[in-house]
All heavy atoms as a GROMACS GRO file, in nm:
protein
  637
    1MET      N    1  -0.686  10.629  -1.356
    1MET     CA    2  -0.669  10.623  -1.213
    1MET      C    3  -0.586  10.502  -1.169
    1MET      O    4  -0.515  10.505  -1.079
    1MET     CB    5  -0.805  10.631  -1.148
    1MET     CG    6  -0.797  10.648  -1.003
    1MET     SD    7  -0.728  10.807  -0.954
    1MET     CE    8  -0.777  10.821  -0.789
    2ASN      N    9  -0.612  10.389  -1.240
    2ASN     CA   10  -0.543  10.269  -1.209
    2ASN      C   11  -0.398  10.281  -1.224
    2ASN      O   12  -0.317  10.217  -1.153
    2ASN     CB   13  -0.594  10.148  -1.291
    2ASN     CG   14  -0.734  10.107  -1.245
    2ASN    OD1   15  -0.772  10.128  -1.132
    2ASN    ND2   16  -0.805  10.045  -1.337
    3GLU      N   17  -0.353  10.362  -1.325
    3GLU     CA   18  -0.207  10.384  -1.346
    3GLU      C   19  -0.146  10.450  -1.223
    3GLU      O   20  -0.035  10.415  -1.187
    3GLU     CB   21  -0.188  10.465  -1.470
    3GLU     CG   22  -0.215  10.397  -1.600
    3GLU     CD   23  -0.203  10.490  -1.718
    3GLU    OE1   24  -0.134  10.595  -1.707
    3GLU    OE2   25  -0.255  10.458  -1.826
    4ILE      N   26  -0.213  10.545  -1.167
    4ILE     CA   27  -0.163  10.615  -1.050
    4ILE      C   28  -0.149  10.524  -0.932
    4ILE      O   29  -0.055  10.521  -0.862
    4ILE     CB   30  -0.256  10.736  -1.015
    4ILE    CG1   31  -0.253  10.837  -1.130
    4ILE    CG2   32  -0.215  10.795  -0.881
    4ILE    CD1   33  -0.353  10.951  -1.114
    5ILE      N   34  -0.254  10.442  -0.913
    5ILE     CA   35  -0.255  10.346  -0.798
    5ILE      C   36  -0.147  10.240  -0.815
    5ILE      O   37  -0.072  10.211  -0.726
    5ILE     CB   38  -0.401  10.280  -0.784
    5ILE    CG1   39  -0.496  10.386  -0.732
    5ILE    CG2   40  -0.388  10.164  -0.686
    5ILE    CD1   41  -0.636  10.338  -0.740
    6ASP      N   42  -0.131  10.194  -0.940
    6ASP     CA   43  -0.021  10.101  -0.969
    6ASP      C   44   0.117  10.163  -0.942
    6ASP      O   45   0.207  10.092  -0.889
    6ASP     CB   46  -0.029  10.052  -1.120
    6ASP     CG   47  -0.151   9.960  -1.140
    6ASP    OD1   48  -0.209   9.913  -1.041
    6ASP    OD2   49  -0.188   9.945  -1.260
    7TYR      N   50   0.134  10.289  -0.983
    7TYR     CA   51   0.260  10.356  -0.962
    7TYR      C   52   0.293  10.371  -0.806
    7TYR      O   53   0.400  10.338  -0.765
    7TYR     CB   54   0.262  10.497  -1.027
    7TYR     CG   55   0.392  10.566  -1.007
    7TYR    CD1   56   0.497  10.542  -1.102
    7TYR    CD2   57   0.413  10.653  -0.898
    7TYR    CE1   58   0.615  10.610  -1.085
    7TYR    CE2   59   0.535  10.718  -0.885
    7TYR     CZ   60   0.635  10.701  -0.977
    7TYR     OH   61   0.756  10.761  -0.961
    8ILE      N   62   0.192  10.408  -0.739
    8ILE     CA   63   0.209  10.426  -0.591
    8ILE      C   64   0.240  10.291  -0.526
    8ILE      O   65   0.332  10.285  -0.445
    8ILE     CB   66   0.083  10.489  -0.532
    8ILE    CG1   67   0.064  10.636  -0.570
    8ILE    CG2   68   0.085  10.479  -0.378
    8ILE    CD1   69  -0.066  10.695  -0.538
    9GLU      N   70   0.172  10.192  -0.566
    9GLU     CA   71   0.191  10.054  -0.509
    9GLU      C   72   0.331  10.005  -0.546
    9GLU      O   73   0.399   9.945  -0.466
    9GLU     CB   74   0.090   9.954  -0.559
    9GLU     CG   75  -0.043   9.974  -0.488
    9GLU     CD   76  -0.035   9.946  -0.330
    9GLU    OE1   77   0.039   9.853  -0.296
    9GLU    OE2   78  -0.104  10.019  -0.258
   10SER      N   79   0.377  10.036  -0.666
   10SER     CA   80   0.511   9.987  -0.709
   10SER      C   81   0.626  10.058  -0.637
   10SER      O   82   0.741  10.014  -0.632
   10SER     CB   83   0.529   9.995  -0.856
   10SER     OG   84   0.534  10.131  -0.894
   11HIS      N   85   0.597  10.175  -0.576
   11HIS     CA   86   0.699  10.254  -0.505
   11HIS      C   87   0.671  10.261  -0.355
   11HIS      O   88   0.729  10.340  -0.288
   11HIS     CB   89   0.704  10.396  -0.565
   11HIS     CG   90   0.760  10.397  -0.703
   11HIS    ND1   91   0.684  10.379  -0.810
   11HIS    CD2   92   0.882  10.426  -0.746
   11HIS    CE1   93   0.757  10.388  -0.919
   11HIS    NE2   94   0.882  10.413  -0.882
   12ARG      N   95   0.582  10.176  -0.311
   12ARG     CA   96   0.537  10.174  -0.169
   12ARG      C   97   0.654  10.166  -0.074
   12ARG      O   98   0.658  10.245   0.021
   12ARG     CB   99   0.444  10.060  -0.148
   12ARG     CG  100   0.388  10.050  -0.012
   12ARG     CD  101   0.292   9.928  -0.001
   12ARG     NE  102   0.223   9.929   0.125
   12ARG     CZ  103   0.272   9.865   0.235
   12ARG    NH1  104   0.382   9.799   0.231
   12ARG    NH2  105   0.197   9.864   0.347
   13ASP      N  106   0.748  10.076  -0.096
   13ASP     CA  107   0.859  10.057  -0.003
   13ASP      C  108   0.947  10.181   0.000
   13ASP      O  109   0.991  10.223   0.108
   13ASP     CB  110   0.942   9.936  -0.042
   13ASP     CG  111   0.872   9.804  -0.016
   13ASP    OD1  112   0.776   9.803   0.059
   13ASP    OD2  113   0.908   9.704  -0.077
   14GLU      N  114   0.967  10.237  -0.108
   14GLU     CA  115   1.047  10.368  -0.120
   14GLU      C  116   0.982  10.478  -0.037
   14GLU      O  117   1.044  10.551   0.037
   14GLU     CB  118   1.066  10.408  -0.263
   14GLU     CG  119   1.135  10.537  -0.287
   14GLU     CD  120   1.133  10.579  -0.429
   14GLU    OE1  121   1.110  10.495  -0.519
   14GLU    OE2  122   1.159  10.700  -0.457
   15TYR      N  123   0.847  10.495  -0.057
   15TYR     CA  124   0.775  10.598   0.015
   15TYR      C  125   0.770  10.572   0.163
   15TYR      O  126   0.788  10.666   0.245
   15TYR     CB  127   0.632  10.608  -0.036
   15TYR     CG  128   0.617  10.645  -0.182
   15TYR    CD1  129   0.516  10.599  -0.263
   15TYR    CD2  130   0.706  10.733  -0.239
   15TYR    CE1  131   0.504  10.632  -0.394
   15TYR    CE2  132   0.698  10.771  -0.374
   15TYR     CZ  133   0.595  10.722  -0.448
   15TYR     OH  134   0.585  10.761  -0.580
   16LEU      N  135   0.761  10.447   0.203
   16LEU     CA  136   0.763  10.418   0.346
   16LEU      C  137   0.898  10.445   0.409
   16LEU      O  138   0.904  10.500   0.522
   16LEU     CB  139   0.722  10.269   0.372
   16LEU     CG  140   0.576  10.243   0.358
   16LEU    CD1  141   0.554  10.090   0.372
   16LEU    CD2  142   0.493  10.314   0.463
   17GLU      N  143   1.001  10.412   0.338
   17GLU     CA  144   1.140  10.445   0.385
   17GLU      C  145   1.159  10.593   0.404
   17GLU      O  146   1.219  10.644   0.500
   17GLU     CB  147   1.247  10.382   0.295
   17GLU     CG  148   1.384  10.403   0.342
   17GLU     CD  149   1.413  10.355   0.484
   17GLU    OE1  150   1.360  10.248   0.524
   17GLU    OE2  151   1.487  10.422   0.562
   18GLU      N  152   1.116  10.670   0.306
   18GLU     CA  153   1.126  10.822   0.316
   18GLU      C  154   1.049  10.871   0.434
   18GLU      O  155   1.102  10.958   0.508
   18GLU     CB  156   1.078  10.885   0.187
   18GLU     CG  157   1.166  10.862   0.067
   18GLU     CD  158   1.106  10.914  -0.062
   18GLU    OE1  159   1.001  10.977  -0.057
   18GLU    OE2  160   1.168  10.896  -0.167
   19LEU      N  161   0.930  10.821   0.457
   19LEU     CA  162   0.854  10.865   0.571
   19LEU      C  163   0.920  10.824   0.700
   19LEU      O  164   0.929  10.904   0.798
   19LEU     CB  165   0.714  10.804   0.566
   19LEU     CG  166   0.620  10.832   0.682
   19LEU    CD1  167   0.599  10.984   0.697
   19LEU    CD2  168   0.485  10.762   0.665
   20GLN      N  169   0.973  10.699   0.709
   20GLN     CA  170   1.040  10.663   0.832
   20GLN      C  171   1.168  10.742   0.854
   20GLN      O  172   1.197  10.771   0.970
   20GLN     CB  173   1.073  10.509   0.822
   20GLN     CG  174   0.948  10.426   0.830
   20GLN     CD  175   0.976  10.279   0.799
   20GLN    OE1  176   1.081  10.245   0.744
   20GLN    NE2  177   0.882  10.189   0.833
   21THR      N  178   1.241  10.779   0.747
   21THR     CA  179   1.356  10.861   0.764
   21THR      C  180   1.320  10.997   0.827
   21THR      O  181   1.382  11.046   0.919
   21THR     CB  182   1.426  10.884   0.630
   21THR    OG1  183   1.469  10.752   0.581
   21THR    CG2  184   1.543  10.979   0.642
   22PHE      N  185   1.212  11.053   0.778
   22PHE     CA  186   1.162  11.182   0.829
   22PHE      C  187   1.118  11.169   0.974
   22PHE      O  188   1.153  11.251   1.059
   22PHE     CB  189   1.049  11.232   0.744
   22PHE     CG  190   0.994  11.367   0.791
   22PHE    CD1  191   1.076  11.479   0.797
   22PHE    CD2  192   0.859  11.376   0.826
   22PHE    CE1  193   1.021  11.603   0.845
   22PHE    CE2  194   0.802  11.497   0.867
   22PHE     CZ  195   0.888  11.611   0.877
   23LEU      N  196   1.045  11.062   1.003
   23LEU     CA  197   0.993  11.042   1.141
   23LEU      C  198   1.101  11.012   1.242
   23LEU      O  199   1.083  11.038   1.363
   23LEU     CB  200   0.886  10.933   1.139
   23LEU     CG  201   0.760  10.967   1.066
   23LEU    CD1  202   0.664  10.846   1.063
   23LEU    CD2  203   0.690  11.086   1.122
   24ARG      N  204   1.218  10.968   1.196
   24ARG     CA  205   1.330  10.937   1.291
   24ARG      C  206   1.395  11.068   1.338
   24ARG      O  207   1.470  11.064   1.435
   24ARG     CB  208   1.433  10.853   1.220
   24ARG     CG  209   1.395  10.710   1.209
   24ARG     CD  210   1.507  10.622   1.152
   24ARG     NE  211   1.454  10.497   1.104
   24ARG     CZ  212   1.443  10.461   0.975
   24ARG    NH1  213   1.474  10.548   0.876
   24ARG    NH2  214   1.387  10.345   0.944
   25ILE      N  215   1.373  11.178   1.273
   25ILE     CA  216   1.430  11.304   1.322
   25ILE      C  217   1.348  11.351   1.442
   25ILE      O  218   1.228  11.373   1.433
   25ILE     CB  219   1.420  11.415   1.209
   25ILE    CG1  220   1.497  11.366   1.082
   25ILE    CG2  221   1.478  11.543   1.262
   25ILE    CD1  222   1.477  11.456   0.958
   26PRO      N  223   1.413  11.364   1.558
   26PRO     CA  224   1.342  11.393   1.679
   26PRO      C  225   1.310  11.547   1.689
   26PRO      O  226   1.362  11.621   1.773
   26PRO     CB  227   1.435  11.354   1.790
   26PRO     CG  228   1.571  11.364   1.729
   26PRO     CD  229   1.556  11.333   1.582
   27SER      N  230   1.224  11.587   1.594
   27SER     CA  231   1.186  11.730   1.588
   27SER      C  232   1.075  11.764   1.681
   27SER      O  233   0.968  11.797   1.641
   27SER     CB  234   1.158  11.768   1.443
   27SER     OG  235   1.052  11.680   1.397
   28ILE      N  236   1.109  11.765   1.808
   28ILE     CA  237   1.006  11.794   1.911
   28ILE      C  238   1.008  11.944   1.943
   28ILE      O  239   1.101  11.996   2.010
   28ILE     CB  240   1.039  11.714   2.041
   28ILE    CG1  241   1.045  11.561   2.005
   28ILE    CG2  242   0.932  11.746   2.148
   28ILE    CD1  243   1.113  11.478   2.106
   29SER      N  244   0.914  12.016   1.894
   29SER     CA  245   0.917  12.160   1.887
   29SER      C  246   0.910  12.222   2.027
   29SER      O  247   0.956  12.334   2.049
   29SER     CB  248   0.807  12.220   1.804
   29SER     OG  249   0.679  12.186   1.856
   30THR      N  250   0.854  12.151   2.122
   30THR     CA  251   0.844  12.216   2.256
   30THR      C  252   0.967  12.190   2.341
   30THR      O  253   0.975  12.243   2.454
   30THR     CB  254   0.721  12.148   2.332
   30THR    OG1  255   0.738  12.011   2.334
   30THR    CG2  256   0.591  12.185   2.258
   31ASP      N  257   1.064  12.115   2.293
   31ASP     CA  258   1.190  12.092   2.371
   31ASP      C  259   1.304  12.161   2.300
   31ASP      O  260   1.349  12.129   2.191
   31ASP     CB  261   1.211  11.941   2.372
   31ASP     CG  262   1.328  11.901   2.462
   31ASP    OD1  263   1.408  11.989   2.494
   31ASP    OD2  264   1.336  11.780   2.495
   32SER      N  265   1.361  12.262   2.369
   32SER     CA  266   1.469  12.348   2.309
   32SER      C  267   1.589  12.262   2.278
   32SER      O  268   1.676  12.299   2.198
   32SER     CB  269   1.501  12.464   2.398
   32SER     OG  270   1.545  12.419   2.523
   33ALA      N  271   1.601  12.147   2.342
   33ALA     CA  272   1.718  12.057   2.314
   33ALA      C  273   1.716  12.001   2.171
   33ALA      O  274   1.816  11.957   2.116
   33ALA     CB  275   1.718  11.945   2.413
   34HIS      N  276   1.598  12.017   2.106
   34HIS     CA  277   1.580  11.965   1.972
   34HIS      C  278   1.580  12.075   1.867
   34HIS      O  279   1.530  12.055   1.755
   34HIS     CB  280   1.453  11.880   1.963
   34HIS     CG  281   1.471  11.750   2.035
   34HIS    ND1  282   1.539  11.643   1.990
   34HIS    CD2  283   1.414  11.720   2.160
   34HIS    CE1  284   1.535  11.549   2.079
   34HIS    NE2  285   1.455  11.588   2.183
   35ARG      N  286   1.635  12.188   1.898
   35ARG     CA  287   1.636  12.304   1.807
   35ARG      C  288   1.708  12.266   1.675
   35ARG      O  289   1.657  12.296   1.564
   35ARG     CB  290   1.710  12.424   1.873
   35ARG     CG  291   1.702  12.543   1.788
   35ARG     CD  292   1.757  12.661   1.867
   35ARG     NE  293   1.753  12.789   1.789
   35ARG     CZ  294   1.651  12.869   1.793
   35ARG    NH1  295   1.545  12.836   1.865
   35ARG    NH2  296   1.650  12.979   1.717
   36GLN      N  297   1.819  12.200   1.681
   36GLN     CA  298   1.898  12.159   1.558
   36GLN      C  299   1.821  12.055   1.485
   36GLN      O  300   1.822  12.044   1.360
   36GLN     CB  301   2.034  12.112   1.600
   36GLN     CG  302   2.127  12.223   1.643
   36GLN     CD  303   2.144  12.332   1.535
   36GLN    OE1  304   2.153  12.297   1.414
   36GLN    NE2  305   2.146  12.453   1.582
   37ASP      N  306   1.749  11.968   1.559
   37ASP     CA  307   1.668  11.868   1.491
   37ASP      C  308   1.549  11.927   1.417
   37ASP      O  309   1.516  11.886   1.307
   37ASP     CB  310   1.616  11.767   1.591
   37ASP     CG  311   1.724  11.683   1.652
   37ASP    OD1  312   1.818  11.641   1.578
   37ASP    OD2  313   1.720  11.658   1.780
   38MET      N  314   1.497  12.041   1.466
   38MET     CA  315   1.392  12.108   1.398
   38MET      C  316   1.445  12.168   1.266
   38MET      O  317   1.381  12.155   1.158
   38MET     CB  318   1.336  12.228   1.480
   38MET     CG  319   1.254  12.183   1.598
   38MET     SD  320   1.100  12.102   1.557
   38MET     CE  321   1.017  12.227   1.467
   39ARG      N  322   1.567  12.210   1.268
   39ARG     CA  323   1.634  12.258   1.145
   39ARG      C  324   1.659  12.151   1.050
   39ARG      O  325   1.634  12.156   0.932
   39ARG     CB  326   1.761  12.332   1.178
   39ARG     CG  327   1.843  12.382   1.066
   39ARG     CD  328   1.772  12.496   0.991
   39ARG     NE  329   1.844  12.530   0.870
   39ARG     CZ  330   1.823  12.640   0.803
   39ARG    NH1  331   1.742  12.730   0.852
   39ARG    NH2  332   1.891  12.666   0.699
   40ARG      N  333   1.703  12.032   1.101
   40ARG     CA  334   1.726  11.918   1.017
   40ARG      C  335   1.593  11.862   0.957
   40ARG      O  336   1.593  11.830   0.838
   40ARG     CB  337   1.784  11.802   1.103
   40ARG     CG  338   1.905  11.735   1.042
   40ARG     CD  339   1.969  11.638   1.135
   40ARG     NE  340   1.894  11.576   1.235
   40ARG     CZ  341   1.880  11.446   1.250
   40ARG    NH1  342   1.936  11.363   1.172
   40ARG    NH2  343   1.807  11.399   1.348
   41ALA      N  344   1.486  11.869   1.024
   41ALA     CA  345   1.357  11.834   0.969
   41ALA      C  346   1.315  11.925   0.861
   41ALA      O  347   1.266  11.884   0.758
   41ALA     CB  348   1.256  11.823   1.084
   42ALA      N  349   1.337  12.054   0.882
   42ALA     CA  350   1.305  12.156   0.783
   42ALA      C  351   1.388  12.131   0.656
   42ALA      O  352   1.339  12.139   0.541
   42ALA     CB  353   1.327  12.299   0.834
   43GLU      N  354   1.519  12.103   0.671
   43GLU     CA  355   1.604  12.074   0.560
   43GLU      C  356   1.552  11.949   0.482
   43GLU      O  357   1.555  11.946   0.359
   43GLU     CB  358   1.746  12.047   0.601
   43GLU     CG  359   1.821  12.171   0.655
   43GLU     CD  360   1.869  12.266   0.541
   43GLU    OE1  361   1.861  12.225   0.427
   43GLU    OE2  362   1.899  12.376   0.574
   44TYR      N  363   1.513  11.848   0.557
   44TYR     CA  364   1.460  11.729   0.494
   44TYR      C  365   1.338  11.759   0.410
   44TYR      O  366   1.328  11.717   0.290
   44TYR     CB  367   1.424  11.620   0.598
   44TYR     CG  368   1.383  11.489   0.539
   44TYR    CD1  369   1.476  11.396   0.502
   44TYR    CD2  370   1.248  11.466   0.511
   44TYR    CE1  371   1.439  11.273   0.440
   44TYR    CE2  372   1.206  11.349   0.453
   44TYR     CZ  373   1.302  11.252   0.416
   44TYR     OH  374   1.261  11.134   0.364
   45VAL      N  375   1.245  11.838   0.466
   45VAL     CA  376   1.122  11.872   0.388
   45VAL      C  377   1.158  11.948   0.267
   45VAL      O  378   1.107  11.927   0.158
   45VAL     CB  379   1.023  11.944   0.479
   45VAL    CG1  380   0.904  12.000   0.397
   45VAL    CG2  381   0.972  11.853   0.592
   46LYS      N  382   1.245  12.048   0.282
   46LYS     CA  383   1.291  12.130   0.166
   46LYS      C  384   1.350  12.043   0.061
   46LYS      O  385   1.315  12.056  -0.054
   46LYS     CB  386   1.395  12.234   0.214
   46LYS     CG  387   1.449  12.317   0.100
   46LYS     CD  388   1.558  12.404   0.148
   46LYS     CE  389   1.633  12.454   0.027
   46LYS     NZ  390   1.777  12.440   0.039
   47ASP      N  391   1.437  11.956   0.096
   47ASP     CA  392   1.504  11.866  -0.004
   47ASP      C  393   1.401  11.782  -0.072
   47ASP      O  394   1.408  11.758  -0.200
   47ASP     CB  395   1.609  11.778   0.066
   47ASP     CG  396   1.731  11.858   0.115
   47ASP    OD1  397   1.747  11.976   0.073
   47ASP    OD2  398   1.804  11.800   0.194
   48GLN      N  399   1.300  11.729  -0.001
   48GLN     CA  400   1.195  11.644  -0.063
   48GLN      C  401   1.120  11.732  -0.166
   48GLN      O  402   1.081  11.682  -0.272
   48GLN     CB  403   1.107  11.586   0.039
   48GLN     CG  404   1.177  11.483   0.128
   48GLN     CD  405   1.218  11.364   0.048
   48GLN    OE1  406   1.304  11.362  -0.029
   48GLN    NE2  407   1.140  11.252   0.074
   49LEU      N  408   1.086  11.854  -0.131
   49LEU     CA  409   1.010  11.940  -0.221
   49LEU      C  410   1.092  11.968  -0.350
   49LEU      O  411   1.039  11.961  -0.459
   49LEU     CB  412   0.971  12.076  -0.153
   49LEU     CG  413   0.871  12.061  -0.039
   49LEU    CD1  414   0.854  12.196   0.034
   49LEU    CD2  415   0.730  12.020  -0.097
   50VAL      N  416   1.220  11.999  -0.333
   50VAL     CA  417   1.307  12.030  -0.445
   50VAL      C  418   1.314  11.903  -0.536
   50VAL      O  419   1.311  11.909  -0.655
   50VAL     CB  420   1.440  12.080  -0.401
   50VAL    CG1  421   1.542  12.083  -0.513
   50VAL    CG2  422   1.432  12.215  -0.330
   51ARG      N  423   1.329  11.791  -0.468
   51ARG     CA  424   1.341  11.665  -0.540
   51ARG      C  425   1.220  11.638  -0.627
   51ARG      O  426   1.225  11.575  -0.732
   51ARG     CB  427   1.364  11.552  -0.440
   51ARG     CG  428   1.437  11.432  -0.504
   51ARG     CD  429   1.462  11.331  -0.400
   51ARG     NE  430   1.379  11.216  -0.433
   51ARG     CZ  431   1.344  11.126  -0.347
   51ARG    NH1  432   1.384  11.126  -0.225
   51ARG    NH2  433   1.270  11.030  -0.381
   52SER      N  434   1.103  11.686  -0.580
   52SER     CA  435   0.978  11.662  -0.651
   52SER      C  436   0.950  11.766  -0.763
   52SER      O  437   0.847  11.770  -0.821
   52SER     CB  438   0.860  11.655  -0.554
   52SER     OG  439   0.834  11.785  -0.503
   53GLY      N  440   1.045  11.862  -0.776
   53GLY     CA  441   1.029  11.960  -0.886
   53GLY      C  442   0.986  12.094  -0.841
   53GLY      O  443   0.960  12.180  -0.928
   54MET      N  444   0.980  12.118  -0.713
   54MET     CA  445   0.932  12.246  -0.663
   54MET      C  446   1.054  12.332  -0.629
   54MET      O  447   1.166  12.284  -0.612
   54MET     CB  448   0.848  12.226  -0.536
   54MET     CG  449   0.720  12.147  -0.564
   54MET     SD  450   0.620  12.119  -0.415
   54MET     CE  451   0.558  12.284  -0.386
   55THR      N  452   1.032  12.463  -0.613
   55THR     CA  453   1.136  12.547  -0.558
   55THR      C  454   1.098  12.554  -0.408
   55THR      O  455   0.980  12.553  -0.371
   55THR     CB  456   1.135  12.691  -0.611
   55THR    OG1  457   1.006  12.747  -0.593
   55THR    CG2  458   1.166  12.690  -0.761
   56ALA      N  459   1.198  12.564  -0.324
   56ALA     CA  460   1.171  12.562  -0.180
   56ALA      C  461   1.280  12.631  -0.106
   56ALA      O  462   1.393  12.643  -0.152
   56ALA     CB  463   1.160  12.419  -0.122
   57GLU      N  464   1.246  12.695   0.005
   57GLU     CA  465   1.343  12.760   0.088
   57GLU      C  466   1.300  12.748   0.236
   57GLU      O  467   1.181  12.722   0.264
   57GLU     CB  468   1.354  12.907   0.049
   57GLU     CG  469   1.227  12.987   0.073
   57GLU     CD  470   1.240  13.136   0.031
   57GLU    OE1  471   1.315  13.207   0.100
   57GLU    OE2  472   1.182  13.166  -0.074
   58ILE      N  473   1.395  12.769   0.323
   58ILE     CA  474   1.371  12.769   0.466
   58ILE      C  475   1.367  12.911   0.508
   58ILE      O  476   1.460  12.984   0.483
   58ILE     CB  477   1.471  12.685   0.540
   58ILE    CG1  478   1.465  12.538   0.497
   58ILE    CG2  479   1.455  12.699   0.692
   58ILE    CD1  480   1.567  12.447   0.557
   59VAL      N  481   1.260  12.948   0.574
   59VAL     CA  482   1.245  13.088   0.619
   59VAL      C  483   1.264  13.086   0.772
   59VAL      O  484   1.193  13.024   0.841
   59VAL     CB  485   1.103  13.139   0.588
   59VAL    CG1  486   1.087  13.286   0.638
   59VAL    CG2  487   1.069  13.127   0.442
   60PRO      N  488   1.374  13.156   0.813
   60PRO     CA  489   1.395  13.162   0.955
   60PRO      C  490   1.291  13.247   1.029
   60PRO      O  491   1.243  13.345   0.972
   60PRO     CB  492   1.541  13.224   0.970
   60PRO     CG  493   1.563  13.289   0.838
   60PRO     CD  494   1.472  13.225   0.734
   61THR      N  495   1.264  13.213   1.148
   61THR     CA  496   1.173  13.294   1.235
   61THR      C  497   1.237  13.305   1.370
   61THR      O  498   1.338  13.249   1.400
   61THR     CB  499   1.034  13.228   1.247
   61THR    OG1  500   1.047  13.107   1.323
   61THR    CG2  501   0.974  13.196   1.108
   62GLU      N  502   1.173  13.377   1.458
   62GLU     CA  503   1.218  13.385   1.595
   62GLU      C  504   1.199  13.250   1.667
   62GLU      O  505   1.263  13.218   1.766
   62GLU     CB  506   1.146  13.494   1.671
   62GLU     CG  507   1.187  13.628   1.629
   62GLU     CD  508   1.117  13.743   1.711
   62GLU    OE1  509   1.061  13.711   1.817
   62GLU    OE2  510   1.113  13.859   1.657
   63GLY      N  511   1.108  13.171   1.616
   63GLY     CA  512   1.084  13.040   1.672
   63GLY      C  513   1.141  12.928   1.582
   63GLY      O  514   1.264  12.922   1.557
   64HIS      N  515   1.053  12.852   1.523
   64HIS     CA  516   1.098  12.742   1.437
   64HIS      C  517   1.099  12.782   1.296
   64HIS      O  518   1.027  12.876   1.254
   64HIS     CB  519   0.997  12.623   1.455
   64HIS     CG  520   0.991  12.576   1.597
   64HIS    ND1  521   1.102  12.531   1.668
   64HIS    CD2  522   0.887  12.569   1.682
   64HIS    CE1  523   1.062  12.496   1.788
   64HIS    NE2  524   0.930  12.523   1.802
   65PRO      N  525   1.183  12.718   1.216
   65PRO     CA  526   1.187  12.752   1.070
   65PRO      C  527   1.061  12.717   0.994
   65PRO      O  528   0.992  12.625   1.037
   65PRO     CB  529   1.306  12.680   1.019
   65PRO     CG  530   1.320  12.563   1.119
   65PRO     CD  531   1.273  12.607   1.248
   66ILE      N  532   1.036  12.790   0.894
   66ILE     CA  533   0.919  12.757   0.812
   66ILE      C  534   0.974  12.715   0.672
   66ILE      O  535   1.066  12.774   0.615
   66ILE     CB  536   0.831  12.885   0.792
   66ILE    CG1  537   0.774  12.933   0.922
   66ILE    CG2  538   0.724  12.862   0.686
   66ILE    CD1  539   0.709  13.069   0.915
   67VAL      N  540   0.918  12.611   0.615
   67VAL     CA  541   0.956  12.565   0.489
   67VAL      C  542   0.848  12.617   0.393
   67VAL      O  543   0.726  12.590   0.409
   67VAL     CB  544   0.961  12.412   0.480
   67VAL    CG1  545   1.003  12.368   0.335
   67VAL    CG2  546   1.062  12.356   0.580
   68TYR      N  547   0.895  12.686   0.293
   68TYR     CA  548   0.802  12.741   0.191
   68TYR      C  549   0.839  12.682   0.058
   68TYR      O  550   0.956  12.686   0.016
   68TYR     CB  551   0.815  12.901   0.181
   68TYR     CG  552   0.734  12.954   0.071
   68TYR    CD1  553   0.597  12.968   0.082
   68TYR    CD2  554   0.791  12.995  -0.050
   68TYR    CE1  555   0.517  13.020  -0.020
   68TYR    CE2  556   0.717  13.046  -0.152
   68TYR     CZ  557   0.580  13.059  -0.132
   68TYR     OH  558   0.509  13.110  -0.237
   69GLY      N  559   0.739  12.624  -0.011
   69GLY     CA  560   0.764  12.564  -0.141
   69GLY      C  561   0.660  12.602  -0.239
   69GLY      O  562   0.542  12.628  -0.200
   70GLU      N  563   0.692  12.606  -0.367
   70GLU     CA  564   0.592  12.636  -0.466
   70GLU      C  565   0.638  12.578  -0.602
   70GLU      O  566   0.755  12.552  -0.624
   70GLU     CB  567   0.560  12.786  -0.479
   70GLU     CG  568   0.679  12.871  -0.537
   70GLU     CD  569   0.648  13.017  -0.547
   70GLU    OE1  570   0.546  13.063  -0.489
   70GLU    OE2  571   0.720  13.087  -0.609
   71ARG      N  572   0.536  12.567  -0.684
   71ARG     CA  573   0.564  12.523  -0.822
   71ARG      C  574   0.466  12.600  -0.905
   71ARG      O  575   0.341  12.578  -0.903
   71ARG     CB  576   0.541  12.372  -0.835
   71ARG     CG  577   0.572  12.330  -0.974
   71ARG     CD  578   0.566  12.180  -0.989
   71ARG     NE  579   0.588  12.141  -1.125
   71ARG     CZ  580   0.609  12.019  -1.161
   71ARG    NH1  581   0.614  11.921  -1.078
   71ARG    NH2  582   0.635  11.994  -1.287
   72LEU      N  583   0.523  12.685  -0.986
   72LEU     CA  584   0.440  12.767  -1.070
   72LEU      C  585   0.470  12.730  -1.214
   72LEU      O  586   0.584  12.720  -1.259
   72LEU     CB  587   0.474  12.917  -1.052
   72LEU     CG  588   0.448  12.972  -0.913
   72LEU    CD1  589   0.496  13.118  -0.902
   72LEU    CD2  590   0.302  12.964  -0.875
   73GLU      N  591   0.368  12.705  -1.285
   73GLU     CA  592   0.382  12.663  -1.427
   73GLU      C  593   0.292  12.749  -1.510
   73GLU      O  594   0.174  12.769  -1.477
   73GLU     CB  595   0.351  12.521  -1.449
   73GLU     CG  596   0.448  12.424  -1.387
   73GLU     CD  597   0.418  12.282  -1.416
   73GLU    OE1  598   0.350  12.254  -1.522
   73GLU    OE2  599   0.460  12.192  -1.340
   74HIS      N  600   0.343  12.796  -1.618
   74HIS     CA  601   0.260  12.868  -1.710
   74HIS      C  602   0.227  12.783  -1.831
   74HIS      O  603   0.314  12.726  -1.891
   74HIS     CB  604   0.334  12.999  -1.764
   74HIS     CG  605   0.254  13.073  -1.862
   74HIS    ND1  606   0.146  13.151  -1.821
   74HIS    CD2  607   0.268  13.087  -1.999
   74HIS    CE1  608   0.097  13.204  -1.934
   74HIS    NE2  609   0.171  13.172  -2.039
   75GLN      N  610   0.101  12.767  -1.852
   75GLN     CA  611   0.056  12.686  -1.968
   75GLN      C  612  -0.018  12.770  -2.067
   75GLN      O  613  -0.120  12.834  -2.035
   75GLN     CB  614  -0.030  12.572  -1.918
   75GLN     CG  615   0.033  12.474  -1.826
   75GLN     CD  616  -0.062  12.368  -1.777
   75GLN    OE1  617  -0.182  12.375  -1.794
   75GLN    NE2  618   0.000  12.264  -1.710
   76ASP      N  619   0.033  12.771  -2.186
   76ASP     CA  620  -0.039  12.843  -2.297
   76ASP      C  621  -0.149  12.753  -2.347
   76ASP      O  622  -0.134  12.634  -2.370
   76ASP     CB  623   0.056  12.874  -2.414
   76ASP     CG  624   0.164  12.978  -2.373
   76ASP    OD1  625   0.125  13.072  -2.297
   76ASP    OD2  626   0.277  12.969  -2.421
   77ARG      N  627  -0.259  12.814  -2.370
   77ARG     CA  628  -0.378  12.734  -2.420
   77ARG      C  629  -0.420  12.786  -2.556
   77ARG      O  630  -0.413  12.890  -2.590
   77ARG     CB  631  -0.494  12.739  -2.326
   77ARG     CG  632  -0.458  12.669  -2.202
   77ARG     CD  633  -0.571  12.669  -2.106
   77ARG     NE  634  -0.528  12.608  -1.980
   77ARG     CZ  635  -0.596  12.526  -1.915
   77ARG    NH1  636  -0.710  12.487  -1.953
   77ARG    NH2  637  -0.551  12.476  -1.805
   0.00000   0.00000   0.00000
């Protein structure tokens, strides 16, 4: 467990910057003026999921886009 905590702590600044980048996107869902920002936020989330090794896609809806991601691994025992 200490290895995990050490890893997180050593990447703290990187994680904070990623979070701040995401939070800077004005994805205010109740304001139609931010429709493109909602799409940008969805793209950001999708890219982060893919970067972490998952498959991800943006599913369009009549309202806001949905980001769907998954990681399926088959392990033989």
